[in-house]
N, C-alpha and C positions, 0 to 999 in steps of 0.2 A: 418754651412752653406757656409760660404765663402770656405773653403776646399772644399766643394762638388760642388758649382756653381760659383765659381769665381765672376765676375762681376754679375752675376744676384742674388746674395745672397740678398743684400738690399730690392728687390721686393718680394723675396720669404719669408724672414722674417716677412715683414710687412703684408703679407697674412697669414702666420701662427699665428702671434701675434692676428689677427682678429679672425681666426678660434677660439684659445684657449679663447678669451674675450668671445664670443657667449655660447662656452661651459659652460665656468663658469655662465654666466647669466641664463643659464638652468639649471644649477645644482649648485647652490651656496653653498651646504654643504660639497661637496666632496672634496675641497681642504683643510677642516679643519679635515676631516677624517683620523687622523694621524694613521700610523702603531701601535703604541705601540709595543706590543709584534707580531710581524710579523708572528711568526710559534711556535709552541709548540711541545711537545711529543704525545701531542693528534692528531696530523695532520697526516693524510694519505689520499691519493687520489686514488678514482677508476678511471679507464680508460675504458670507455665504448663506443659503437656507441650509436646514438640517438635513432635509431631503433632496439636495441638490445633485448629487451621483447616485444613480441606479442602475442596478444590475439584478438578474435573476439569481432568486434563492438567497439574497442577502438583504438584511434592513439596511434602509439608507444610510443612517449615521455611522453604521460599520463601514458601508462602503465610501463614504466620505472620508473617515479617518484614515483609511488605507491609501486613497487617493492622496490626500494632503500629505502625507508622510513620504510619497513618493516624487510629489511635483511643488510641493511650498516648502519641505522641508530645507535647511539652509538658506532659503532667501526671505521668508516669513517668519516673524517671531510668534504672532498672535491669529487666534480666528475669532472674529464676531460671528458666533451661529445666531442667526435671527431665530425670533420666537419658535421653540421646539415643542411647545406644550399643546396639550388637546385645545383646539380651537373651533371656532363656528363659521367665521369669514375673515375677510382682509388677511388672507393667507398667512394667519399666525398671530395677527395683533388684535384680535378678539378672542382672549384667553377665557377657557372653560375653567381649568384648574392650573393654579400657578406653580404647584409643587410636584406636577406630573410630566414625565416625556412622553409625548406623544407615542403611543404604543405601536401605531404604524410605522415609526420610524426608528425606534430602538428604545434604551434604557438608560438610566443614569449611569450605568457601567461602561456605555459606549461614549457619553460625555466625558467620563473619567479617562478613558482612553487617550482621547484626542487631547485631553489636558495635561497628559504626560510628555506631549511634543511641543505643545504650543501654550502661550498664555490665553486664556478663555476670557472673553467678553460675553456676557448675559443681558438680555433685553429684560428691563424692568417696565413693563407696560400697564402703570399704575394709575393712569388718568382715568382708566375705565376697564369693566370688564365685560365678557359676553352675557347676551341677555340668556344664554343656556347655562351661565354658572350657578352653582349652589347659591351664591349669594345672593344672586336677583331673583331665581326661582323662589327662595324662601320670603323675599320681600313680595314678591306676587300672591303668596299665599297668606299674607298677613302676619307672617310670624314676627312679633315685636322685636324679637333680637335682630333683625335687619331692617327694620323699619325705616332707620335714619342713614342706611348705608348708602341711599341714591338721593338725588335732588328732584324733589317735585315742584311744580310752577302752577299757581291758579292761573286760568283761562284770562287772557286779556293783560297779563302783565307785561309792560313795556321792557321788553330785552332789545331795543333797538342799538344800544351803546356796545354790545357784546360784539368783540371781534371773531369774524369766523374764519376758519381754514378749508371750509366747504362750503358748497353752494346747497347741502342738502338741509331739510329742516332741523333746527337747534332742538326742539321737544319732538317727542313722540308718545303718543298716547298709548297706554296700555290696559287691560282689565285686570284688577286686582280684587282680591277678596274684600277690599274695602271701596270697590267702585272704581270708575275710571280714573286713572291719573295721567297727567302730562310729565313726563320724565325726561330730564337733561340728557341730551346725545349729541356731543360735539362733532363726533365722526361720522356716525351712521346710527341707524336704528337698532344696530345688533351691538352697538358698543356703548354701554351704559357708564356715564359718568359718576364716579365714587364722590362720596361727600366728605370731604377731611375735616368739615366743620364738627363732624363727630369725630370725637378722640379716638373710638374703637377701632374706626376704618385706618387710622394712621397707625396704631398698634399692630393690626393684622398686617399691615403693608411692612413694618419694619420686621417682623417675625419673617416675611418672606424674603425680605431682602438679605437678613442674617442667615436665611436656609441656603441661598443662592452662593454667599461666601463659602458654607460648610462644603457646598458641591464643587467648590473649584474655580470660583468666579473671581478673576483678578481685577476686572474691569466692570461696572454696572453701567449699563446705558439706560439714562432716564427718558424714557420715550414720551414724546410730547407734553414734557414737563411743564411749558409755559402756561398751559391752561389748568393747571392742577386744582387752582383754588376759584371758586366762584362767588361773588358778592353783586347781587343784583344793583343795576346803577352803576357799574363800573364795566371797563371794557373784558373782564375777567381774563385777562391776559398779562404775565409778568407783575401779579399782584405781590405785594411785599410778604403776604401769609405764603405764596409760594416759594419766594427766596429764603424765608425762613425754614420752611420744610427743607429745602435743599441743605442749607447751613446745619440742621440737626441730623440730617444724613451723615454729613461730613464729619461731625463730632462724634458720631457713635462708631464710625470705621475708625477714624483716628484713635478711639480709644481701646476698640477690641480687635481690629484688622488694619493697622496702619499701611499695610502695603495696598489696600484696595483702592482704585481709581474710580472716581465719579465721572462720567460723560455725559454732558447734557444734550438733548436733541431738541434745537429750537429753529425752526424754519423760518427766521425773521431777519430784518435789517441788521447789519454788522452791529452797531452800537448797542443794539437791544441784545444780541446774542452773546456778545462779550461780557454782559453783565452779570451772567451766570458765573464768573469768574470770582464775582465778590469783591472782598478786597485783595484778592490773591492768594489768600490762606483759609478762606472760612468757607467756602463753597466747591464749586466743581473744579477738578485739576484741569479737565480737558472739556473744550466746547469744539462743536463741528465747525468747519470753516466754509460755511453754507455760500458766501460771496464768490468763492473760488469757481465752482464748475459754470454758471453763468459768464465770467469773465474771461476764463480761459476759452470758452465757445466763442466769445464775442473777439477776441483776439484772432484767433486763427481764421474765423469767418472774414474778417476784415483785412487780415494781414497785418494790423497794428495792435501792439501791445502797450500803448500809451497808458489808457485807462486801467489795465490791470497794473502797470508799474506804478502809477499814481497811488491807487488803492494799497497794494503791497507796500510802499514807501511809508505809509501812516499805520502800519500793524505794530503793535507792541504787546510784549507780555507782561502781566501786572506782578508777576515774581517768578523765582525759579521753579516753585512749585507747580507751574501752570504750562499749558503747551496746547497748541492747536491740533485737532484731528483733522487732517487734509484728506480731502476726498473729491472726485469728479463724479463719480456715478454711483448709485445703489440701488436697492430695491424700489425705491419710489422714482418719481421724475426728477429732472432739471429743475430745482426750485428757481422761481424768477422774483420773489418777493425779496431776496438779500441783494437782487441786483437794482432795486430802486434807490434813486438818489445817486447812483454810481453811473448806470447806463440810463439815457434818455428814452422817453416813452417809445419814439421812433427806433432806437437801437434794440430795444426789447422786442417791438413788433418786428423788426428783420428777422431776429430768430426765432418767432413764432412761424413767420411766412417759412423761414427755412426749413423747420421742424415738418412742416404740413407737406412741403414739396419733397421731403425725404422720406415722405411714407409714415411719419409720427403723428402724434395725437396732442391736443393741448387740454388740460384740465384748467377749472376756474374757480376762485373763491367768491362767496357773496360779500359784498360791501353793506354797510349798515342803511344806506340810501336805496338798497334794492337793486343796484346794479351788481355787474361781476367786474373781476379783475383776473388777469392770467395768474395762475398761482405755480405750475410746472408745466414743464415739456416733457413728454413720454415719448422717449426715442432710446435706442441703445446709443450710448455716448460716441462709437466710432461712427455709426449712421448720421448723428448730428452734425459731425463735422465733415461730411462727404459733400461735393459738389458732382454735377453731373459731368461726366467724362472722366472721373478719377479711375485711374486703374488701379489694381491692388497694390503696387508699390507705393504710389503717392498716398493711399488711403493708410497705408501702414505707418509712412514717415508723419503724416498728419497726427494720426492716433497717437504714437511714440512722443512726438512733440508735446502734447497736451499733458502725457503722464509725466515726462521729465520735468516739466514747470512744477507740477504737485511735489515731485519727489526732492527738488532742490530746495524748496521752502522750509521756513522754521515750521516744525510740529512733526506728528507722526503721521506717516501716509497710512490710508484707509482704502484697500483696493478692491472693488466689487469683483466677485467671481467672474462675470461676465466681461469684465475689462481685461482682467489676467489673460482670459483664454479668447479673445478677440470675438465675440459674439456678436452678430447683426440681429436686428429688431425682429421680433415675434410679431407680426400683425396679425397672423390668423388668430393667435392667442386672444387678442383684444376682440375681435370680429366674434369669436366662440363665447367670450365671457362678458363681454360688454364692459370689462374692466380695462382703463386705457393703460394702468400700471402693469398690466399681463405683459405687455412689449416688451419687458426687459427681465422676465422672471422665468424663461424656460429652463425645464431642468434638462440635465445631461445623461445620456446613456453611456455608461463608462466605457464599453468597448467601441463605441463609435467614436467617443472623443478621444480615447488614445489613440485609435488608428490615425485621425486627422492630426493630432500631435506629433505623429511619426514622420507624417507627408511634409517633405521640406517645401512643397510648393502651397501648401494650405496658408489661408490667413490665420488660422489658429496657431500653427506651429510658427510663423514670420512674428507674430503680435507676442505669443508667449516667451520665446527665445530672446526676443529683443528685452522684453520687460525683465525676463530673468537676469540677464546682462546688467542693465542699469541696477537693478537692487543689490546685485552682488558687487557692485563698484561703489554704490551708495554705502555699503555695509562696513567698508574698509576706512573709511574718512572719518575722524572725528569733527570736522567742519559742518558735517549733516546731523551732528546732535541736535536733538528736538529743540533744545534751548540755546545751540551756539549763536554768535552774534550774526545779523542781518543787515544788508545794505545794498538798496536797489540804486543801479546805475543806469543813466539815460544815455546810450550809446547811439540809438537809432530807433526809430518809431517801429521798426519792424521786427526789434531784437529786445526779449525780455532778459535782463542781467541782474543776476545777484550776487553778491560776494558773502560768501558764508565762512565764518572765523570762530575757531574755538582756541582758549587760551591754554587750557591744561587737557591734554597736550595741545602744543601749537601745531596750528593746521589751518590753513585757507585754501578755499576752492572758489574760482570765479565759474559761476553757471551762466551760459550764452546760449539762448534759445530762439533760433528764426522762426517766427510766427507766420512767415509769409512762403509763397511759392517761387520766390525769385531770390537770387543770389545776392547777399548784402554784405558790405565790407564795413568792419568797425575798427577803429582805432581802440588798442588795449594798453592802459598804462601797467605795466608789469609791477609797479609799487602797489597796485590793489592786489597782487598776488604775494605780497612782502617778500620780494626778490628784486635784484639790481637789475637795471635794463637790460644789461648783457647777458643775464643768465638765461638759461635755455625753458622753455615751458612745455609740459606733456599735457595733451588732452587724454582724460582718463578713459573716455568713451571709446574713441578709436585706438588708443595706444600710441599714436603719432606725436612725435616732437617737433616743434615749431622751430623754426630758425631764429636763432639768438638775437639776430638783429633786424628781425621782422616786426614793425611797428602796428602793421595793419593787418587783420585776420579776415579772411572770407569764409562767409556761413554760406553753405550751399540750402536749398530750399528746405525748410522744416528742419535744419540740422541743428543738434544738440552738442555742444563742447561743454565739457566740465574741465577746466584748466587748473593745473596746480604747477608752481615752480619746481623746478628740478634742481634741489638744494645740494 
């Protein structure tokens, strides 16, 4: 508090303590709910919108809950429900009221029912609020209570050093009761950045985060957190003040609800991304693995996993209290910024061209010199992997190869709902809305989705049941614990190979993934599996036993093998 607010710190600190005391009085058992085993190999989260599943005569959150119990129960432990609050744009990420459930979708009781079966992840969209929110509307009216809730900038101020995630204007003019104001809007004219230099803003946000904990959130996702604090003359990204705010959130949760996990969402290069682990004990427990989606896409596009393997070999967790949130697809696009420095500009451009060939779109960000850079690829992940002439069988194999890599790595898997059910790109939605990200945000009609899932010939059926099988296998192996040991092997350029090892209980899995469309033979040292050379080895995926004397293993195109010693 002293670092953030100087002489105001004592007063702000006392108000915070009072808030925490009130919270503990209302929730006397939460501070005793210790994390114990915070996560395990059984953990995997589904990422979904609150209105993802629709049917006549029922609110979407009710339909979602029922659908998830049937199709995600037993294979997924948690659900990240994307912002389910009243909103004005950006499909939920322009929040009008942080404490209300969108009445068109359901109620807090519907959220609570989902929480009876799954761990809940809530979005804290706290970099900005909707222009339709009460806070901003009061600001426009000249209400002194909200005068400093937002950031206004004088005309002509030099903001060239500010890092931009969008190509839209940084400042938006608004007519207020006190005249025309230029207001800071990092993401869009409807998403008004909050001014955390005003401690009142911070205290309001802390109150909201504690409210989410009371409503059942076990994971708090800090959306766009890297841009939280602004100081003119700086890049306004990853500022020390921002890190201090995250540390403060961590300290608060550790005190009053120590089981709650902070997940930071920072679509930036890997080194910057993992800075939100802090020292391993004082910031986020989880960070998104943003480099993974473009690297896996590149590996299968080229049939060569060398760059993915080299990058993965350098991964490390800063403590047993931290882990990665691994994902390949989300409600956003495939971010390309995290691939910078790992893939060459030419390799990135290849993925751009492939995306456009496959019917996708490309979004750009503005650079300080006025130029633009590729920010993300907008396309469903299964279509991003496709090549002209691929039949359905090949497409399923490619797609499941990509997902198997994610599932084998150290961390907790985050599976986008459209990946679990094999959705293709929705180009029509982009043409209709003008929003590139709409390509991967279609909603399901429950009866139609269930009909496709029952049809063994359908793409959805084949993807879902292949995914279900991998998740079921993964849940049974301690070697896939999010913090279990990880060692990358270089067996062949076309094979991504990782040894996962847990000590208590003792378990070792060698995960092999052919990323190419050709058969590959690799020599496997059975000592990597902790067994003697003569011992037999079992592939958990196929259930097949390998010949005890066999030193080389043949992987078919895009084949996944998870090998264990048969002791």
